[in-house]
C-alpha angles and dihedrals in degrees: 000000000000113000121213142127130338147191139231097073090169092068113102119235096263093051093049090050092049093051092047087052088055089054104265102156093192089061092047089055088047090055092050092049093047097049108025098086095047093046092047089051093049094045095051088050091054097050112006092229109114093184092052092048091049088053092046092050091049092046090049098050090044091055092042090056092046091049097037092120087063095052101070091109093061110113099171109044096179091055091048092051095045091049093047093048092048090052092046096051092047090050093053091045091054091043093051091047094051090048090052090051094251107137096181114118120250110248103247092199088073131220107258115175123187120224131209090247088061094056101080109200112149100210104081089196086078091068094124092051092050089049088051092048092049090051092049094047087052091054090064118101118271092251091047090052092049094048091047091050095049093042103043102022098042100028093235122161123237088254090055092048091048088059095044096051099030092236126123122259095251090058090052089052091047093052091050090048095047092045089056094045090050089051091051091054094048100041135057123237096265093055090043086063088057088053088059092047088047092053095043091048094054095043087053093049091047092052093044094056101038 
């Protein structure tokens, strides 16, 4: 079925999901519109293959629509969709490697990298500081980068990240804490101020567009 826009923007996430489960096509389209961009950004971060991510998202939403009667128990649609996309991408990566004769396991802790464009600092004179911050973020462990990306770029709670990555909530907190400690050891005080601006800016943008 084609996927496009939708109405009823005043409905909350759970109400939209329940109406979708009951066969409301407008709510299905609304779910796609609400999550597609974030899912695409996350998927590309995981595998670096935009076309694969597009295919996985289409496959996922097709499956979700066909199996909607089995999804009444879902209480956090965003977590369900991100978990499902993550699994689908990893499945495709493993399948492609096996087909190519590469028997090495796919690293399930992903390979997220931050870019200059994702570090929103208005003053372009701070270009060198932005570059330093990008390099520092990319020195974090794979898991730390993924937690930072989900928490600060997608506005997800520790509880939601816990479910997506199948780790406990204390581990999520530890990853965030250790990431910030690592950044403090790498960056000088002036650039650490940019880290705070960076975090606050993204939290503001996430809240603005929810």
